PyMOL commands that place a pseudoatom at each C-alpha (Angstrom):
pseudoatom trace, name=CA, resn=MET, resi=1, chain=A, elem=C, hetatm=0, pos=[-68.521, 11.201, 18.282]
pseudoatom trace, name=CA, resn=SER, resi=2, chain=A, elem=C, hetatm=0, pos=[-68.317, 7.450, 17.754]
pseudoatom trace, name=CA, resn=LYS, resi=3, chain=A, elem=C, hetatm=0, pos=[-66.460, 7.855, 14.406]
pseudoatom trace, name=CA, resn=LYS, resi=4, chain=A, elem=C, hetatm=0, pos=[-63.507, 9.703, 16.054]
pseudoatom trace, name=CA, resn=LYS, resi=5, chain=A, elem=C, hetatm=0, pos=[-62.606, 7.026, 18.636]
pseudoatom trace, name=CA, resn=GLY, resi=6, chain=A, elem=C, hetatm=0, pos=[-60.126, 5.132, 16.414]
pseudoatom trace, name=CA, resn=VAL, resi=7, chain=A, elem=C, hetatm=0, pos=[-58.446, 8.197, 14.878]
pseudoatom trace, name=CA, resn=SER, resi=8, chain=A, elem=C, hetatm=0, pos=[-55.791, 8.548, 17.604]
pseudoatom trace, name=CA, resn=LEU, resi=9, chain=A, elem=C, hetatm=0, pos=[-54.820, 4.888, 17.163]
pseudoatom trace, name=CA, resn=VAL, resi=10, chain=A, elem=C, hetatm=0, pos=[-54.246, 5.506, 13.421]
pseudoatom trace, name=CA, resn=TYR, resi=11, chain=A, elem=C, hetatm=0, pos=[-52.062, 8.551, 14.240]
pseudoatom trace, name=CA, resn=VAL, resi=12, chain=A, elem=C, hetatm=0, pos=[-50.012, 6.513, 16.712]
pseudoatom trace, name=CA, resn=ILE, resi=13, chain=A, elem=C, hetatm=0, pos=[-49.515, 3.734, 14.157]
pseudoatom trace, name=CA, resn=ILE, resi=14, chain=A, elem=C, hetatm=0, pos=[-48.448, 6.231, 11.469]
pseudoatom trace, name=CA, resn=VAL, resi=15, chain=A, elem=C, hetatm=0, pos=[-45.970, 7.887, 13.852]
pseudoatom trace, name=CA, resn=MET, resi=16, chain=A, elem=C, hetatm=0, pos=[-44.561, 4.479, 14.870]
pseudoatom trace, name=CA, resn=VAL, resi=17, chain=A, elem=C, hetatm=0, pos=[-44.142, 3.408, 11.225]
pseudoatom trace, name=CA, resn=LEU, resi=18, chain=A, elem=C, hetatm=0, pos=[-42.364, 6.679, 10.381]
pseudoatom trace, name=CA, resn=ALA, resi=19, chain=A, elem=C, hetatm=0, pos=[-40.113, 6.371, 13.464]
pseudoatom trace, name=CA, resn=THR, resi=20, chain=A, elem=C, hetatm=0, pos=[-39.238, 2.784, 12.488]
pseudoatom trace, name=CA, resn=ILE, resi=21, chain=A, elem=C, hetatm=0, pos=[-38.403, 3.805, 8.911]
pseudoatom trace, name=CA, resn=PHE, resi=22, chain=A, elem=C, hetatm=0, pos=[-36.269, 6.694, 10.202]
pseudoatom trace, name=CA, resn=ALA, resi=23, chain=A, elem=C, hetatm=0, pos=[-34.404, 4.479, 12.704]
pseudoatom trace, name=CA, resn=THR, resi=24, chain=A, elem=C, hetatm=0, pos=[-33.815, 1.771, 10.073]
pseudoatom trace, name=CA, resn=SER, resi=25, chain=A, elem=C, hetatm=0, pos=[-32.422, 4.308, 7.573]
pseudoatom trace, name=CA, resn=ILE, resi=26, chain=A, elem=C, hetatm=0, pos=[-30.060, 5.745, 10.171]
pseudoatom trace, name=CA, resn=SER, resi=27, chain=A, elem=C, hetatm=0, pos=[-28.900, 2.225, 11.056]
pseudoatom trace, name=CA, resn=VAL, resi=28, chain=A, elem=C, hetatm=0, pos=[-28.264, 1.298, 7.400]
pseudoatom trace, name=CA, resn=LEU, resi=29, chain=A, elem=C, hetatm=0, pos=[-26.377, 4.558, 6.718]
pseudoatom trace, name=CA, resn=THR, resi=30, chain=A, elem=C, hetatm=0, pos=[-24.262, 4.119, 9.845]
pseudoatom trace, name=CA, resn=ARG, resi=31, chain=A, elem=C, hetatm=0, pos=[-23.350, 0.555, 8.876]
pseudoatom trace, name=CA, resn=ALA, resi=32, chain=A, elem=C, hetatm=0, pos=[-22.458, 1.598, 5.301]
pseudoatom trace, name=CA, resn=ASN, resi=33, chain=A, elem=C, hetatm=0, pos=[-20.270, 4.442, 6.578]
pseudoatom trace, name=CA, resn=THR, resi=34, chain=A, elem=C, hetatm=0, pos=[-18.535, 2.107, 9.034]
pseudoatom trace, name=CA, resn=MET, resi=35, chain=A, elem=C, hetatm=0, pos=[-17.787, -0.406, 6.266]
pseudoatom trace, name=CA, resn=GLN, resi=36, chain=A, elem=C, hetatm=0, pos=[-16.514, 2.355, 3.966]
pseudoatom trace, name=CA, resn=ALA, resi=37, chain=A, elem=C, hetatm=0, pos=[-14.262, 3.712, 6.733]
pseudoatom trace, name=CA, resn=LYS, resi=38, chain=A, elem=C, hetatm=0, pos=[-12.798, 0.211, 7.261]
pseudoatom trace, name=CA, resn=VAL, resi=39, chain=A, elem=C, hetatm=0, pos=[-12.051, -0.179, 3.551]
pseudoatom trace, name=CA, resn=GLN, resi=40, chain=A, elem=C, hetatm=0, pos=[-10.407, 3.258, 3.452]
pseudoatom trace, name=CA, resn=LYS, resi=41, chain=A, elem=C, hetatm=0, pos=[-8.341, 2.425, 6.540]
pseudoatom trace, name=CA, resn=ASP, resi=42, chain=A, elem=C, hetatm=0, pos=[-7.209, -0.874, 4.968]
pseudoatom trace, name=CA, resn=ASN, resi=43, chain=A, elem=C, hetatm=0, pos=[-6.232, 0.943, 1.749]
pseudoatom trace, name=CA, resn=ILE, resi=44, chain=A, elem=C, hetatm=0, pos=[-4.210, 3.528, 3.670]
pseudoatom trace, name=CA, resn=ASP, resi=45, chain=A, elem=C, hetatm=0, pos=[-2.585, 0.835, 5.809]
pseudoatom trace, name=CA, resn=ALA, resi=46, chain=A, elem=C, hetatm=0, pos=[-1.715, -1.204, 2.684]
pseudoatom trace, name=CA, resn=HIS, resi=47, chain=A, elem=C, hetatm=0, pos=[-0.190, 1.894, 1.076]
pseudoatom trace, name=CA, resn=TYR, resi=48, chain=A, elem=C, hetatm=0, pos=[2.075, 2.544, 4.049]
pseudoatom trace, name=CA, resn=LEU, resi=49, chain=A, elem=C, hetatm=0, pos=[2.946, -1.144, 4.393]
pseudoatom trace, name=CA, resn=ALA, resi=50, chain=A, elem=C, hetatm=0, pos=[4.057, -1.185, 0.746]
pseudoatom trace, name=CA, resn=ARG, resi=51, chain=A, elem=C, hetatm=0, pos=[6.075, 1.978, 1.307]
pseudoatom trace, name=CA, resn=SER, resi=52, chain=A, elem=C, hetatm=0, pos=[7.649, 0.451, 4.424]
pseudoatom trace, name=CA, resn=GLY, resi=53, chain=A, elem=C, hetatm=0, pos=[8.637, -2.601, 2.382]
pseudoatom trace, name=CA, resn=ILE, resi=54, chain=A, elem=C, hetatm=0, pos=[10.420, -0.367, -0.116]
pseudoatom trace, name=CA, resn=GLU, resi=55, chain=A, elem=C, hetatm=0, pos=[12.202, 1.506, 2.658]
pseudoatom trace, name=CA, resn=ILE, resi=56, chain=A, elem=C, hetatm=0, pos=[13.289, -1.776, 4.290]
pseudoatom trace, name=CA, resn=MET, resi=57, chain=A, elem=C, hetatm=0, pos=[14.659, -2.981, 0.938]
pseudoatom trace, name=CA, resn=TYR, resi=58, chain=A, elem=C, hetatm=0, pos=[16.422, 0.319, 0.235]
pseudoatom trace, name=CA, resn=GLU, resi=59, chain=A, elem=C, hetatm=0, pos=[18.084, 0.312, 3.665]
pseudoatom trace, name=CA, resn=ASN, resi=60, chain=A, elem=C, hetatm=0, pos=[19.028, -3.348, 3.179]
pseudoatom trace, name=CA, resn=LEU, resi=61, chain=A, elem=C, hetatm=0, pos=[20.625, -2.518, -0.177]
pseudoatom trace, name=CA, resn=LYS, resi=62, chain=A, elem=C, hetatm=0, pos=[22.611, 0.348, 1.340]
pseudoatom trace, name=CA, resn=THR, resi=63, chain=A, elem=C, hetatm=0, pos=[23.542, -1.257, 4.657]
pseudoatom trace, name=CA, resn=ASN, resi=64, chain=A, elem=C, hetatm=0, pos=[24.673, -4.588, 3.230]
pseudoatom trace, name=CA, resn=ASN, resi=65, chain=A, elem=C, hetatm=0, pos=[26.377, -3.045, 0.186]
pseudoatom trace, name=CA, resn=LEU, resi=66, chain=A, elem=C, hetatm=0, pos=[24.069, -5.014, -2.099]
pseudoatom trace, name=CA, resn=MET, resi=67, chain=A, elem=C, hetatm=0, pos=[23.887, -2.133, -4.569]
pseudoatom trace, name=CA, resn=LYS, resi=68, chain=A, elem=C, hetatm=0, pos=[27.394, -3.078, -5.675]
pseudoatom trace, name=CA, resn=GLY, resi=69, chain=A, elem=C, hetatm=0, pos=[25.825, -6.213, -7.136]
pseudoatom trace, name=CA, resn=PHE, resi=70, chain=A, elem=C, hetatm=0, pos=[23.800, -4.050, -9.503]
pseudoatom trace, name=CA, resn=VAL, resi=71, chain=A, elem=C, hetatm=0, pos=[26.987, -2.629, -11.055]
pseudoatom trace, name=CA, resn=ASN, resi=72, chain=A, elem=C, hetatm=0, pos=[27.720, -5.895, -12.901]
pseudoatom trace, name=CA, resn=SER, resi=73, chain=A, elem=C, hetatm=0, pos=[24.293, -7.514, -12.876]
pseudoatom trace, name=CA, resn=ASN, resi=74, chain=A, elem=C, hetatm=0, pos=[20.607, -6.622, -13.111]
pseudoatom trace, name=CA, resn=THR, resi=75, chain=A, elem=C, hetatm=0, pos=[19.597, -8.895, -10.249]
pseudoatom trace, name=CA, resn=ILE, resi=76, chain=A, elem=C, hetatm=0, pos=[21.256, -9.608, -6.935]
pseudoatom trace, name=CA, resn=SER, resi=77, chain=A, elem=C, hetatm=0, pos=[21.063, -12.174, -4.190]
pseudoatom trace, name=CA, resn=GLY, resi=78, chain=A, elem=C, hetatm=0, pos=[18.752, -10.838, -1.505]
pseudoatom trace, name=CA, resn=GLY, resi=79, chain=A, elem=C, hetatm=0, pos=[16.969, -8.699, -4.080]
pseudoatom trace, name=CA, resn=SER, resi=80, chain=A, elem=C, hetatm=0, pos=[13.522, -9.952, -3.127]
pseudoatom trace, name=CA, resn=PHE, resi=81, chain=A, elem=C, hetatm=0, pos=[11.734, -10.961, 0.042]
pseudoatom trace, name=CA, resn=SER, resi=82, chain=A, elem=C, hetatm=0, pos=[8.359, -11.330, 1.703]
pseudoatom trace, name=CA, resn=TYR, resi=83, chain=A, elem=C, hetatm=0, pos=[7.847, -9.662, 5.038]
pseudoatom trace, name=CA, resn=ARG, resi=84, chain=A, elem=C, hetatm=0, pos=[5.183, -9.927, 7.727]
pseudoatom trace, name=CA, resn=PHE, resi=85, chain=A, elem=C, hetatm=0, pos=[5.025, -7.048, 10.165]
pseudoatom trace, name=CA, resn=PRO, resi=86, chain=A, elem=C, hetatm=0, pos=[4.784, -8.569, 13.662]
pseudoatom trace, name=CA, resn=ASP, resi=87, chain=A, elem=C, hetatm=0, pos=[2.395, -5.927, 14.973]
pseudoatom trace, name=CA, resn=ILE, resi=88, chain=A, elem=C, hetatm=0, pos=[0.068, -6.340, 11.948]
pseudoatom trace, name=CA, resn=PRO, resi=89, chain=A, elem=C, hetatm=0, pos=[-0.521, -10.105, 11.772]
pseudoatom trace, name=CA, resn=GLN, resi=90, chain=A, elem=C, hetatm=0, pos=[-2.747, -10.065, 8.666]
pseudoatom trace, name=CA, resn=SER, resi=91, chain=A, elem=C, hetatm=0, pos=[-0.193, -8.278, 6.488]
pseudoatom trace, name=CA, resn=VAL, resi=92, chain=A, elem=C, hetatm=0, pos=[2.153, -9.619, 3.816]
pseudoatom trace, name=CA, resn=VAL, resi=93, chain=A, elem=C, hetatm=0, pos=[4.545, -7.399, 1.879]
pseudoatom trace, name=CA, resn=ASP, resi=94, chain=A, elem=C, hetatm=0, pos=[6.363, -8.725, -1.201]
pseudoatom trace, name=CA, resn=VAL, resi=95, chain=A, elem=C, hetatm=0, pos=[9.359, -6.624, -2.239]
pseudoatom trace, name=CA, resn=LYS, resi=96, chain=A, elem=C, hetatm=0, pos=[11.653, -6.961, -5.250]
pseudoatom trace, name=CA, resn=ALA, resi=97, chain=A, elem=C, hetatm=0, pos=[14.606, -4.913, -6.477]
pseudoatom trace, name=CA, resn=THR, resi=98, chain=A, elem=C, hetatm=0, pos=[15.791, -5.022, -10.086]
pseudoatom trace, name=CA, resn=ALA, resi=99, chain=A, elem=C, hetatm=0, pos=[18.049, -2.907, -12.274]
pseudoatom trace, name=CA, resn=VAL, resi=100, chain=A, elem=C, hetatm=0, pos=[18.064, -1.956, -15.941]
pseudoatom trace, name=CA, resn=GLN, resi=101, chain=A, elem=C, hetatm=0, pos=[21.082, -0.700, -17.860]
pseudoatom trace, name=CA, resn=VAL, resi=102, chain=A, elem=C, hetatm=0, pos=[20.829, 2.894, -19.056]
pseudoatom trace, name=CA, resn=VAL, resi=103, chain=A, elem=C, hetatm=0, pos=[21.439, 2.894, -22.800]
pseudoatom trace, name=CA, resn=GLY, resi=104, chain=A, elem=C, hetatm=0, pos=[24.873, 4.233, -23.702]
pseudoatom trace, name=CA, resn=SER, resi=105, chain=A, elem=C, hetatm=0, pos=[26.329, 4.263, -20.174]
pseudoatom trace, name=CA, resn=ASP, resi=106, chain=A, elem=C, hetatm=0, pos=[27.328, 2.077, -17.259]
pseudoatom trace, name=CA, resn=ASN, resi=107, chain=A, elem=C, hetatm=0, pos=[24.556, 3.597, -15.124]
pseudoatom trace, name=CA, resn=LYS, resi=108, chain=A, elem=C, hetatm=0, pos=[21.653, 1.496, -13.910]
pseudoatom trace, name=CA, resn=ILE, resi=109, chain=A, elem=C, hetatm=0, pos=[18.063, 2.394, -13.119]
pseudoatom trace, name=CA, resn=VAL, resi=110, chain=A, elem=C, hetatm=0, pos=[17.113, 0.473, -9.972]
pseudoatom trace, name=CA, resn=THR, resi=111, chain=A, elem=C, hetatm=0, pos=[13.448, -0.217, -9.331]
pseudoatom trace, name=CA, resn=ILE, resi=112, chain=A, elem=C, hetatm=0, pos=[12.192, -1.433, -5.972]
pseudoatom trace, name=CA, resn=THR, resi=113, chain=A, elem=C, hetatm=0, pos=[8.633, -2.726, -6.182]
pseudoatom trace, name=CA, resn=SER, resi=114, chain=A, elem=C, hetatm=0, pos=[6.556, -3.490, -3.128]
pseudoatom trace, name=CA, resn=LYS, resi=115, chain=A, elem=C, hetatm=0, pos=[3.101, -5.051, -2.994]
pseudoatom trace, name=CA, resn=ALA, resi=116, chain=A, elem=C, hetatm=0, pos=[1.212, -5.217, 0.300]
pseudoatom trace, name=CA, resn=LYS, resi=117, chain=A, elem=C, hetatm=0, pos=[-1.773, -7.421, 1.115]
pseudoatom trace, name=CA, resn=LEU, resi=118, chain=A, elem=C, hetatm=0, pos=[-3.814, -6.717, 4.185]
pseudoatom trace, name=CA, resn=ASN, resi=119, chain=A, elem=C, hetatm=0, pos=[-6.393, -8.667, 6.197]
pseudoatom trace, name=CA, resn=GLY, resi=120, chain=A, elem=C, hetatm=0, pos=[-6.351, -11.655, 3.873]
pseudoatom trace, name=CA, resn=ILE, resi=121, chain=A, elem=C, hetatm=0, pos=[-8.281, -9.646, 1.300]
pseudoatom trace, name=CA, resn=SER, resi=122, chain=A, elem=C, hetatm=0, pos=[-6.760, -8.331, -1.884]
pseudoatom trace, name=CA, resn=GLU, resi=123, chain=A, elem=C, hetatm=0, pos=[-6.318, -4.845, -0.530]
pseudoatom trace, name=CA, resn=ASP, resi=124, chain=A, elem=C, hetatm=0, pos=[-3.199, -4.553, -2.655]
pseudoatom trace, name=CA, resn=GLU, resi=125, chain=A, elem=C, hetatm=0, pos=[-1.081, -1.467, -2.882]
pseudoatom trace, name=CA, resn=LYS, resi=126, chain=A, elem=C, hetatm=0, pos=[1.794, -1.488, -5.337]
pseudoatom trace, name=CA, resn=LEU, resi=127, chain=A, elem=C, hetatm=0, pos=[4.475, 1.179, -5.115]
pseudoatom trace, name=CA, resn=GLU, resi=128, chain=A, elem=C, hetatm=0, pos=[7.743, 1.640, -6.949]
pseudoatom trace, name=CA, resn=LEU, resi=129, chain=A, elem=C, hetatm=0, pos=[10.836, 3.593, -6.069]
pseudoatom trace, name=CA, resn=ARG, resi=130, chain=A, elem=C, hetatm=0, pos=[13.142, 4.271, -9.020]
pseudoatom trace, name=CA, resn=PHE, resi=131, chain=A, elem=C, hetatm=0, pos=[16.576, 5.774, -8.786]
pseudoatom trace, name=CA, resn=GLU, resi=132, chain=A, elem=C, hetatm=0, pos=[19.714, 5.891, -10.858]
pseudoatom trace, name=CA, resn=LEU, resi=133, chain=A, elem=C, hetatm=0, pos=[23.048, 4.419, -9.834]
pseudoatom trace, name=CA, resn=VAL, resi=134, chain=A, elem=C, hetatm=0, pos=[25.739, 6.526, -11.459]
pseudoatom trace, name=CA, resn=VAL, resi=135, chain=A, elem=C, hetatm=0, pos=[28.676, 4.222, -12.121]
pseudoatom trace, name=CA, resn=LYS, resi=136, chain=A, elem=C, hetatm=0, pos=[32.215, 5.406, -12.777]
pseudoatom trace, name=CA, resn=ASN, resi=137, chain=A, elem=C, hetatm=0, pos=[35.450, 3.641, -13.608]
pseudoatom trace, name=CA, resn=ASP, resi=138, chain=A, elem=C, hetatm=0, pos=[37.930, 3.843, -10.767]
pseudoatom trace, name=CA, resn=ALA, resi=139, chain=A, elem=C, hetatm=0, pos=[41.291, 2.405, -11.880]
pseudoatom trace, name=CA, resn=GLY, resi=140, chain=A, elem=C, hetatm=0, pos=[39.548, 0.036, -14.288]
pseudoatom trace, name=CA, resn=LYS, resi=141, chain=A, elem=C, hetatm=0, pos=[36.979, -1.064, -11.717]
pseudoatom trace, name=CA, resn=LYS, resi=142, chain=A, elem=C, hetatm=0, pos=[33.322, -0.031, -11.898]
pseudoatom trace, name=CA, resn=VAL, resi=143, chain=A, elem=C, hetatm=0, pos=[32.079, 1.579, -8.684]
pseudoatom trace, name=CA, resn=ILE, resi=144, chain=A, elem=C, hetatm=0, pos=[28.958, 3.461, -7.687]
pseudoatom trace, name=CA, resn=ASP, resi=145, chain=A, elem=C, hetatm=0, pos=[29.635, 7.167, -7.782]
pseudoatom trace, name=CA, resn=THR, resi=146, chain=A, elem=C, hetatm=0, pos=[26.260, 8.593, -6.740]
pseudoatom trace, name=CA, resn=ILE, resi=147, chain=A, elem=C, hetatm=0, pos=[22.616, 7.704, -6.361]
pseudoatom trace, name=CA, resn=ARG, resi=148, chain=A, elem=C, hetatm=0, pos=[20.195, 10.216, -7.857]
pseudoatom trace, name=CA, resn=ASP, resi=149, chain=A, elem=C, hetatm=0, pos=[16.711, 10.896, -9.187]
pseudoatom trace, name=CA, resn=PHE, resi=150, chain=A, elem=C, hetatm=0, pos=[14.374, 9.230, -6.723]
pseudoatom trace, name=CA, resn=LYS, resi=151, chain=A, elem=C, hetatm=0, pos=[10.872, 8.791, -8.140]
pseudoatom trace, name=CA, resn=TRP, resi=152, chain=A, elem=C, hetatm=0, pos=[7.883, 7.237, -6.398]
pseudoatom trace, name=CA, resn=SER, resi=153, chain=A, elem=C, hetatm=0, pos=[5.112, 5.797, -8.548]
pseudoatom trace, name=CA, resn=ARG, resi=154, chain=A, elem=C, hetatm=0, pos=[2.110, 3.536, -8.270]
for i in range(1, 154): cmd.bond("trace and resi %d" % i, "trace and resi %d" % (i + 1))
show_as sticks, trace
zoom trace
């Protein structure tokens, strides 16, 4: 009987070691998943911030009649800006609008590019919106006839 006295202590130690290993693995997995979820959230937020920057620029171009500047030029005043969203203090969105002449016509392809940075880290998301300004001659003056062919790209 004297040889069996320490056996229960060995079993308790083995169970405690296994429980500690199990608890540590769960803790490490939980932390890794939390970090991954934060990175995914930042990427999604950066994507929508970049898209918001494009939409702000597009509305600015339409509302302030800045698209008329693209009829005679490929760049315009007010065609680029940086924006910080007040409710997301760690965000910076850089937006730029440019135009390229369509070969053989007066039409222009306008590209609005937006790049968002989030949380001071390079969680960059770059999006482009491309559309065509169809220009026509109205009594010898070039004017925008229609806007067509919207295309989003990364």
